Biopython code that builds the backbone (N, CA, C, O; Angstrom):
import numpy as np
from Bio.PDB.StructureBuilder import StructureBuilder

atoms = [
    (1, "UNK", "N", (57.303, 135.798, 23.020)),
    (1, "UNK", "CA", (56.256, 135.006, 22.429)),
    (1, "UNK", "C", (54.944, 135.103, 23.211)),
    (1, "UNK", "O", (53.856, 135.082, 22.635)),
    (2, "UNK", "N", (55.072, 135.208, 24.507)),
    (2, "UNK", "CA", (53.846, 135.286, 25.302)),
    (2, "UNK", "C", (53.080, 136.574, 25.017)),
    (2, "UNK", "O", (51.849, 136.577, 25.036)),
    (3, "UNK", "N", (53.796, 137.672, 24.753)),
    (3, "UNK", "CA", (53.137, 138.934, 24.408)),
    (3, "UNK", "C", (52.339, 138.789, 23.109)),
    (3, "UNK", "O", (51.217, 139.286, 23.012)),
    (4, "UNK", "N", (52.902, 138.125, 22.135)),
    (4, "UNK", "CA", (52.214, 137.898, 20.855)),
    (4, "UNK", "C", (50.968, 137.054, 21.073)),
    (4, "UNK", "O", (49.931, 137.310, 20.460)),
    (5, "UNK", "N", (51.057, 136.056, 21.934)),
    (5, "UNK", "CA", (49.892, 135.213, 22.222)),
    (5, "UNK", "C", (48.791, 136.018, 22.904)),
    (5, "UNK", "O", (47.615, 135.835, 22.589)),
    (6, "UNK", "N", (49.149, 136.903, 23.831)),
    (6, "UNK", "CA", (48.151, 137.723, 24.528)),
    (6, "UNK", "C", (47.477, 138.687, 23.554)),
    (6, "UNK", "O", (46.258, 138.851, 23.590)),
    (7, "UNK", "N", (48.250, 139.315, 22.695)),
    (7, "UNK", "CA", (47.686, 140.255, 21.715)),
    (7, "UNK", "C", (46.772, 139.524, 20.745)),
    (7, "UNK", "O", (45.694, 140.023, 20.420)),
    (8, "UNK", "N", (47.174, 138.376, 20.286)),
    (8, "UNK", "CA", (46.341, 137.592, 19.371)),
    (8, "UNK", "C", (45.032, 137.180, 20.039)),
    (8, "UNK", "O", (43.964, 137.284, 19.435)),
    (9, "UNK", "N", (45.112, 136.719, 21.264)),
    (9, "UNK", "CA", (43.903, 136.316, 21.995)),
    (9, "UNK", "C", (42.985, 137.506, 22.235)),
    (9, "UNK", "O", (41.767, 137.389, 22.093)),
    (10, "UNK", "N", (43.558, 138.652, 22.597)),
    (10, "UNK", "CA", (42.709, 139.832, 22.839)),
    (10, "UNK", "C", (42.062, 140.321, 21.551)),
    (10, "UNK", "O", (40.926, 140.792, 21.586)),
    (11, "UNK", "N", (42.740, 140.226, 20.424)),
    (11, "UNK", "CA", (42.134, 140.610, 19.143)),
    (11, "UNK", "C", (41.011, 139.660, 18.748)),
    (11, "UNK", "O", (40.046, 140.075, 18.105)),
    (12, "UNK", "N", (41.126, 138.415, 19.119)),
    (12, "UNK", "CA", (40.074, 137.454, 18.801)),
    (12, "UNK", "C", (38.856, 137.643, 19.687)),
    (12, "UNK", "O", (37.731, 137.416, 19.242)),
    (13, "UNK", "N", (39.057, 138.051, 20.924)),
    (13, "UNK", "CA", (37.961, 138.206, 21.883)),
    (13, "UNK", "C", (37.292, 139.575, 21.790)),
    (13, "UNK", "O", (36.118, 139.710, 22.135)),
    (14, "UNK", "N", (38.018, 140.587, 21.329)),
    (14, "UNK", "CA", (37.535, 141.966, 21.319)),
    (14, "UNK", "C", (36.161, 142.147, 20.675)),
    (14, "UNK", "O", (35.347, 142.874, 21.245)),
    (15, "UNK", "N", (35.841, 141.535, 19.524)),
    (15, "UNK", "CA", (34.505, 141.753, 18.933)),
    (15, "UNK", "C", (33.352, 141.333, 19.836)),
    (15, "UNK", "O", (32.255, 141.879, 19.722)),
    (16, "UNK", "N", (33.576, 140.379, 20.727)),
    (16, "UNK", "CA", (32.512, 139.936, 21.609)),
    (16, "UNK", "C", (32.235, 140.939, 22.727)),
    (16, "UNK", "O", (31.192, 140.876, 23.378)),
    (17, "UNK", "N", (33.157, 141.853, 22.944)),
    (17, "UNK", "CA", (32.987, 142.836, 24.003)),
    (17, "UNK", "C", (32.848, 144.263, 23.475)),
    (17, "UNK", "O", (32.927, 145.221, 24.244)),
    (18, "UNK", "N", (32.643, 144.405, 22.173)),
    (18, "UNK", "CA", (32.451, 145.724, 21.565)),
    (18, "UNK", "C", (30.966, 146.077, 21.691)),
    (18, "UNK", "O", (30.177, 145.808, 20.785)),
    (19, "UNK", "N", (30.603, 146.674, 22.807)),
    (19, "UNK", "CA", (29.196, 146.902, 23.125)),
    (19, "UNK", "C", (28.627, 148.172, 22.515)),
    (19, "UNK", "O", (27.406, 148.309, 22.431)),
    (20, "UNK", "N", (29.465, 149.102, 22.088)),
    (20, "UNK", "CA", (28.959, 150.378, 21.591)),
    (20, "UNK", "C", (28.038, 150.182, 20.396)),
    (20, "UNK", "O", (26.957, 150.769, 20.357)),
    (21, "UNK", "N", (28.433, 149.382, 19.432)),
    (21, "UNK", "CA", (27.593, 149.128, 18.262)),
    (21, "UNK", "C", (26.259, 148.529, 18.680)),
    (21, "UNK", "O", (25.209, 148.946, 18.193)),
    (22, "UNK", "N", (26.295, 147.568, 19.566)),
    (22, "UNK", "CA", (25.054, 146.932, 20.027)),
    (22, "UNK", "C", (24.148, 147.933, 20.732)),
    (22, "UNK", "O", (22.935, 147.943, 20.525)),
    (23, "UNK", "N", (24.744, 148.761, 21.554)),
    (23, "UNK", "CA", (23.985, 149.753, 22.300)),
    (23, "UNK", "C", (23.287, 150.720, 21.351)),
    (23, "UNK", "O", (22.094, 150.983, 21.505)),
    (24, "UNK", "N", (24.011, 151.247, 20.381)),
    (24, "UNK", "CA", (23.428, 152.191, 19.422)),
    (24, "UNK", "C", (22.351, 151.506, 18.593)),
    (24, "UNK", "O", (21.291, 152.086, 18.357)),
    (25, "UNK", "N", (22.604, 150.302, 18.157)),
    (25, "UNK", "CA", (21.626, 149.561, 17.355)),
    (25, "UNK", "C", (20.333, 149.320, 18.126)),
    (25, "UNK", "O", (19.245, 149.506, 17.581)),
    (26, "UNK", "N", (20.440, 148.914, 19.376)),
    (26, "UNK", "CA", (19.250, 148.638, 20.178)),
    (26, "UNK", "C", (18.516, 149.919, 20.569)),
    (26, "UNK", "O", (17.287, 149.921, 20.643)),
    (27, "UNK", "N", (19.241, 151.002, 20.819)),
    (27, "UNK", "CA", (18.600, 152.282, 21.116)),
    (27, "UNK", "C", (17.787, 152.768, 19.911)),
    (27, "UNK", "O", (16.680, 153.282, 20.069)),
    (28, "UNK", "N", (18.335, 152.602, 18.728)),
    (28, "UNK", "CA", (17.628, 153.003, 17.515)),
    (28, "UNK", "C", (16.362, 152.170, 17.327)),
    (28, "UNK", "O", (15.299, 152.710, 17.022)),
    (29, "UNK", "N", (16.476, 150.870, 17.509)),
    (29, "UNK", "CA", (15.317, 149.989, 17.366)),
    (29, "UNK", "C", (14.265, 150.308, 18.427)),
    (29, "UNK", "O", (13.070, 150.319, 18.130)),
    (30, "UNK", "N", (14.697, 150.564, 19.648)),
    (30, "UNK", "CA", (13.756, 150.890, 20.711)),
    (30, "UNK", "C", (12.995, 152.172, 20.380)),
    (30, "UNK", "O", (11.784, 152.245, 20.591)),
    (31, "UNK", "N", (13.691, 153.174, 19.867)),
    (31, "UNK", "CA", (13.036, 154.417, 19.459)),
    (31, "UNK", "C", (11.981, 154.145, 18.403)),
    (31, "UNK", "O", (10.872, 154.674, 18.486)),
    (32, "UNK", "N", (12.309, 153.329, 17.410)),
    (32, "UNK", "CA", (11.359, 153.026, 16.341)),
    (32, "UNK", "C", (10.160, 152.239, 16.868)),
    (32, "UNK", "O", (9.030, 152.487, 16.448)),
    (33, "UNK", "N", (10.389, 151.298, 17.778)),
    (33, "UNK", "CA", (9.272, 150.543, 18.363)),
    (33, "UNK", "C", (8.361, 151.442, 19.190)),
    (33, "UNK", "O", (7.138, 151.318, 19.122)),
    (34, "UNK", "N", (8.948, 152.347, 19.970)),
    (34, "UNK", "CA", (8.130, 153.295, 20.733)),
    (34, "UNK", "C", (7.319, 154.193, 19.810)),
    (34, "UNK", "O", (6.162, 154.500, 20.095)),
    (35, "UNK", "N", (7.918, 154.608, 18.721)),
    (35, "UNK", "CA", (7.220, 155.454, 17.753)),
    (35, "UNK", "C", (6.023, 154.710, 17.155)),
    (35, "UNK", "O", (4.947, 155.290, 17.014)),
    (36, "UNK", "N", (6.196, 153.456, 16.810)),
    (36, "UNK", "CA", (5.097, 152.647, 16.278)),
    (36, "UNK", "C", (4.027, 152.458, 17.351)),
    (36, "UNK", "O", (2.834, 152.553, 17.060)),
    (37, "UNK", "N", (4.440, 152.193, 18.579)),
    (37, "UNK", "CA", (3.481, 152.038, 19.680)),
    (37, "UNK", "C", (2.681, 153.305, 19.924)),
    (37, "UNK", "O", (1.474, 153.245, 20.159)),
    (38, "UNK", "N", (3.346, 154.452, 19.869)),
    (38, "UNK", "CA", (2.639, 155.732, 20.035)),
    (38, "UNK", "C", (1.630, 155.946, 18.922)),
    (38, "UNK", "O", (0.509, 156.392, 19.166)),
    (39, "UNK", "N", (2.029, 155.628, 17.704)),
    (39, "UNK", "CA", (1.120, 155.789, 16.565)),
    (39, "UNK", "C", (-0.077, 154.848, 16.698)),
    (39, "UNK", "O", (-1.203, 155.235, 16.385)),
    (40, "UNK", "N", (0.152, 153.632, 17.153)),
    (40, "UNK", "CA", (-0.939, 152.684, 17.352)),
    (40, "UNK", "C", (-1.916, 153.183, 18.415)),
    (40, "UNK", "O", (-3.130, 153.141, 18.216)),
    (41, "UNK", "N", (-1.387, 153.653, 19.538)),
    (41, "UNK", "CA", (-2.263, 154.190, 20.590)),
    (41, "UNK", "C", (-3.064, 155.391, 20.085)),
    (41, "UNK", "O", (-4.238, 155.546, 20.423)),
    (42, "UNK", "N", (-2.430, 156.232, 19.283)),
    (42, "UNK", "CA", (-3.140, 157.384, 18.742)),
    (42, "UNK", "C", (-4.265, 156.940, 17.809)),
    (42, "UNK", "O", (-5.386, 157.440, 17.900)),
    (43, "UNK", "N", (-3.966, 156.009, 16.922)),
    (43, "UNK", "CA", (-4.991, 155.554, 15.978)),
    (43, "UNK", "C", (-6.167, 154.903, 16.696)),
    (43, "UNK", "O", (-7.319, 155.085, 16.302)),
    (44, "UNK", "N", (-5.878, 154.151, 17.741)),
    (44, "UNK", "CA", (-6.960, 153.502, 18.479)),
    (44, "UNK", "C", (-7.794, 154.536, 19.231)),
    (44, "UNK", "O", (-9.020, 154.433, 19.272)),
    (45, "UNK", "N", (-7.143, 155.519, 19.819)),
    (45, "UNK", "CA", (-7.898, 156.513, 20.593)),
    (45, "UNK", "C", (-8.594, 157.548, 19.710)),
    (45, "UNK", "O", (-9.590, 158.138, 20.130)),
    (46, "UNK", "N", (-8.096, 157.776, 18.515)),
    (46, "UNK", "CA", (-8.694, 158.782, 17.628)),
    (46, "UNK", "C", (-9.867, 158.238, 16.823)),
    (46, "UNK", "O", (-10.620, 159.008, 16.227)),
    (47, "UNK", "N", (-10.025, 156.933, 16.803)),
    (47, "UNK", "CA", (-11.088, 156.311, 16.010)),
    (47, "UNK", "C", (-11.995, 155.477, 16.913)),
    (47, "UNK", "O", (-11.571, 154.948, 17.940)),
    (48, "UNK", "N", (-13.211, 155.382, 16.508)),
    (48, "UNK", "CA", (-14.122, 154.465, 17.188)),
    (48, "UNK", "C", (-13.891, 153.075, 16.614)),
    (48, "UNK", "O", (-13.352, 152.949, 15.515)),
    (49, "UNK", "N", (-14.284, 152.040, 17.326)),
    (49, "UNK", "CA", (-14.075, 150.686, 16.799)),
    (49, "UNK", "C", (-14.728, 150.468, 15.429)),
    (49, "UNK", "O", (-14.250, 149.663, 14.630)),
    (50, "UNK", "N", (-15.812, 151.185, 15.167)),
    (50, "UNK", "CA", (-16.490, 151.008, 13.884)),
    (50, "UNK", "C", (-15.707, 151.639, 12.728)),
    (50, "UNK", "O", (-15.775, 151.151, 11.601)),
    (51, "UNK", "N", (-14.972, 152.712, 12.996)),
    (51, "UNK", "CA", (-14.255, 153.399, 11.919)),
    (51, "UNK", "C", (-12.813, 152.940, 11.758)),
    (51, "UNK", "O", (-12.169, 153.266, 10.761)),
    (52, "UNK", "N", (-12.302, 152.193, 12.720)),
    (52, "UNK", "CA", (-10.933, 151.695, 12.632)),
    (52, "UNK", "C", (-10.897, 150.514, 11.668)),
    (52, "UNK", "O", (-11.590, 149.516, 11.864)),
    (53, "UNK", "N", (-10.088, 150.640, 10.634)),
    (53, "UNK", "CA", (-10.020, 149.582, 9.616)),
    (53, "UNK", "C", (-8.786, 148.715, 9.843)),
    (53, "UNK", "O", (-7.791, 149.171, 10.406)),
    (54, "UNK", "N", (-8.860, 147.479, 9.405)),
    (54, "UNK", "CA", (-7.685, 146.612, 9.523)),
    (54, "UNK", "C", (-6.477, 147.172, 8.771)),
    (54, "UNK", "O", (-5.336, 146.932, 9.167)),
    (55, "UNK", "N", (-6.717, 147.908, 7.698)),
    (55, "UNK", "CA", (-5.613, 148.488, 6.943)),
    (55, "UNK", "C", (-4.794, 149.474, 7.755)),
    (55, "UNK", "O", (-3.581, 149.581, 7.573)),
    (56, "UNK", "N", (-5.455, 150.196, 8.650)),
    (56, "UNK", "CA", (-4.733, 151.140, 9.496)),
    (56, "UNK", "C", (-3.784, 150.425, 10.457)),
    (56, "UNK", "O", (-2.693, 150.911, 10.757)),
    (57, "UNK", "N", (-4.220, 149.280, 10.923)),
    (57, "UNK", "CA", (-3.381, 148.503, 11.839)),
    (57, "UNK", "C", (-2.324, 147.716, 11.059)),
    (57, "UNK", "O", (-1.186, 147.580, 11.509)),
    (58, "UNK", "N", (-2.701, 147.207, 9.902)),
    (58, "UNK", "CA", (-1.759, 146.447, 9.082)),
    (58, "UNK", "C", (-0.565, 147.294, 8.663)),
    (58, "UNK", "O", (0.556, 146.792, 8.578)),
    (59, "UNK", "N", (-0.798, 148.570, 8.403)),
    (59, "UNK", "CA", (0.291, 149.470, 8.045)),
    (59, "UNK", "C", (1.321, 149.550, 9.170)),
    (59, "UNK", "O", (2.525, 149.508, 8.919)),
    (60, "UNK", "N", (0.852, 149.664, 10.386)),
    (60, "UNK", "CA", (1.771, 149.716, 11.528)),
    (60, "UNK", "C", (2.490, 148.388, 11.736)),
    (60, "UNK", "O", (3.663, 148.360, 12.107)),
    (61, "UNK", "N", (1.779, 147.292, 11.495)),
    (61, "UNK", "CA", (2.412, 145.984, 11.633)),
    (61, "UNK", "C", (3.514, 145.805, 10.584)),
    (61, "UNK", "O", (4.550, 145.201, 10.862)),
    (62, "UNK", "N", (3.286, 146.328, 9.390)),
    (62, "UNK", "CA", (4.322, 146.278, 8.355)),
    (62, "UNK", "C", (5.557, 147.066, 8.783)),
    (62, "UNK", "O", (6.686, 146.630, 8.558)),
    (63, "UNK", "N", (5.341, 148.220, 9.396)),
    (63, "UNK", "CA", (6.462, 149.007, 9.907)),
    (63, "UNK", "C", (7.194, 148.241, 11.005)),
    (63, "UNK", "O", (8.424, 148.245, 11.061)),
    (64, "UNK", "N", (6.440, 147.593, 11.867)),
    (64, "UNK", "CA", (7.007, 146.802, 12.962)),
    (64, "UNK", "C", (7.900, 145.677, 12.410)),
    (64, "UNK", "O", (9.015, 145.472, 12.889)),
    (65, "UNK", "N", (7.401, 144.960, 11.410)),
    (65, "UNK", "CA", (8.189, 143.885, 10.803)),
    (65, "UNK", "C", (9.449, 144.431, 10.137)),
    (65, "UNK", "O", (10.508, 143.808, 10.207)),
    (66, "UNK", "N", (9.339, 145.592, 9.492)),
    (66, "UNK", "CA", (10.494, 146.190, 8.826)),
    (66, "UNK", "C", (11.578, 146.565, 9.840)),
    (66, "UNK", "O", (12.766, 146.375, 9.579)),
    (67, "UNK", "N", (11.172, 147.095, 10.990)),
    (67, "UNK", "CA", (12.155, 147.423, 12.024)),
    (67, "UNK", "C", (12.889, 146.159, 12.455)),
    (67, "UNK", "O", (14.112, 146.170, 12.595)),
    (68, "UNK", "N", (12.147, 145.062, 12.669)),
    (68, "UNK", "CA", (12.790, 143.810, 13.068)),
    (68, "UNK", "C", (13.721, 143.292, 11.986)),
    (68, "UNK", "O", (14.820, 142.826, 12.288)),
    (69, "UNK", "N", (13.297, 143.367, 10.722)),
    (69, "UNK", "CA", (14.140, 142.902, 9.619)),
    (69, "UNK", "C", (15.414, 143.725, 9.521)),
    (69, "UNK", "O", (16.500, 143.172, 9.344)),
    (70, "UNK", "N", (15.292, 145.042, 9.635)),
    (70, "UNK", "CA", (16.473, 145.900, 9.588)),
    (70, "UNK", "C", (17.407, 145.619, 10.759)),
    (70, "UNK", "O", (18.621, 145.525, 10.582)),
    (71, "UNK", "N", (16.843, 145.487, 11.942)),
    (71, "UNK", "CA", (17.635, 145.203, 13.137)),
    (71, "UNK", "C", (18.375, 143.878, 12.989)),
    (71, "UNK", "O", (19.572, 143.794, 13.262)),
    (72, "UNK", "N", (17.665, 142.859, 12.562)),
    (72, "UNK", "CA", (18.284, 141.541, 12.397)),
    (72, "UNK", "C", (19.360, 141.560, 11.313)),
    (72, "UNK", "O", (20.425, 140.966, 11.482)),
    (73, "UNK", "N", (19.083, 142.239, 10.209)),
    (73, "UNK", "CA", (20.057, 142.324, 9.120)),
    (73, "UNK", "C", (21.333, 143.027, 9.542)),
    (73, "UNK", "O", (22.434, 142.577, 9.225)),
    (74, "UNK", "N", (21.182, 144.146, 10.266)),
    (74, "UNK", "CA", (22.364, 144.867, 10.733)),
    (74, "UNK", "C", (23.141, 144.049, 11.753)),
    (74, "UNK", "O", (24.372, 144.045, 11.745)),
    (75, "UNK", "N", (22.436, 143.371, 12.613)),
    (75, "UNK", "CA", (23.093, 142.548, 13.629)),
    (75, "UNK", "C", (23.887, 141.413, 12.980)),
    (75, "UNK", "O", (25.036, 141.162, 13.342)),
    (76, "UNK", "N", (23.262, 140.733, 12.018)),
    (76, "UNK", "CA", (23.954, 139.638, 11.344)),
    (76, "UNK", "C", (25.148, 140.135, 10.548)),
    (76, "UNK", "O", (26.194, 139.486, 10.521)),
    (77, "UNK", "N", (24.999, 141.289, 9.898)),
    (77, "UNK", "CA", (26.123, 141.850, 9.141)),
    (77, "UNK", "C", (27.278, 142.191, 10.081)),
    (77, "UNK", "O", (28.439, 141.951, 9.748)),
    (78, "UNK", "N", (26.970, 142.744, 11.242)),
    (78, "UNK", "CA", (28.016, 143.068, 12.215)),
    (78, "UNK", "C", (28.706, 141.789, 12.709)),
    (78, "UNK", "O", (29.933, 141.742, 12.805)),
    (79, "UNK", "N", (27.934, 140.780, 13.014)),
    (79, "UNK", "CA", (28.521, 139.537, 13.511)),
    (79, "UNK", "C", (29.397, 138.881, 12.436)),
    (79, "UNK", "O", (30.459, 138.343, 12.748)),
    (80, "UNK", "N", (28.951, 138.925, 11.164)),
    (80, "UNK", "CA", (29.769, 138.366, 10.090)),
    (80, "UNK", "C", (31.087, 139.127, 9.962)),
    (80, "UNK", "O", (32.157, 138.541, 9.794)),
    (81, "UNK", "N", (30.968, 140.460, 10.047)),
    (81, "UNK", "CA", (32.162, 141.301, 9.950)),
    (81, "UNK", "C", (33.108, 141.025, 11.122)),
    (81, "UNK", "O", (34.319, 140.912, 10.930)),
    (82, "UNK", "N", (32.558, 140.916, 12.327)),
    (82, "UNK", "CA", (33.387, 140.655, 13.504)),
    (82, "UNK", "C", (34.022, 139.266, 13.435)),
    (82, "UNK", "O", (35.160, 139.077, 13.865)),
    (83, "UNK", "N", (33.281, 138.298, 12.894)),
    (83, "UNK", "CA", (33.805, 136.937, 12.819)),
    (83, "UNK", "C", (34.915, 136.819, 11.765)),
    (83, "UNK", "O", (35.801, 135.971, 11.873)),
    (84, "UNK", "N", (34.850, 137.680, 10.751)),
    (84, "UNK", "CA", (35.876, 137.609, 9.707)),
    (84, "UNK", "C", (37.208, 138.165, 10.174)),
    (84, "UNK", "O", (38.249, 137.884, 9.580)),
    (85, "UNK", "N", (37.173, 138.965, 11.255)),
    (85, "UNK", "CA", (38.409, 139.517, 11.787)),
    (85, "UNK", "C", (38.913, 140.729, 11.036)),
    (85, "UNK", "O", (40.046, 141.164, 11.243)),
    (86, "UNK", "N", (38.087, 141.276, 10.168)),
    (86, "UNK", "CA", (38.490, 142.456, 9.380)),
    (86, "UNK", "C", (38.298, 143.712, 10.163)),
    (86, "UNK", "O", (38.582, 144.800, 9.663)),
]
sb = StructureBuilder()
sb.init_structure("model")
sb.init_model(0)
sb.init_chain("A")
sb.init_seg("    ")
for serial, (resi, resn, name, xyz) in enumerate(atoms, 1):
    if name == "N":
        sb.init_residue(resn, " ", resi, " ")
    sb.init_atom(name, np.array(xyz, "f"), 0.0, 1.0, " ", f" {name:<3s}", serial, name[0])
structure = sb.get_structure()
C-alpha cells in the first residue's frame, strides 16, 4: 500500500516540476521580445524624430501585446491540462 501511495503522490506532484515545457515556452517568448526590441531600435535609429510616426511604434506595441497574450494563453492551457491530471 505504501508503494501505491508514493506513486500517487509523485504523479500529483510531477506537473509542478515539469520544467521542460516552461523552459521552451519562455525561450520562445524571449526570442520574440528580443526581435521586437531589435526592430524598435532599428526604426528609431533609421528615422529622424520628425519622420517617425506613432503608427510605426504602435505596430510594434501590438506585436508585443500579442506575444504576451500567446504566452499567457499557452501557460494557462498547460496549467489547466496539468491540473486535470490527463
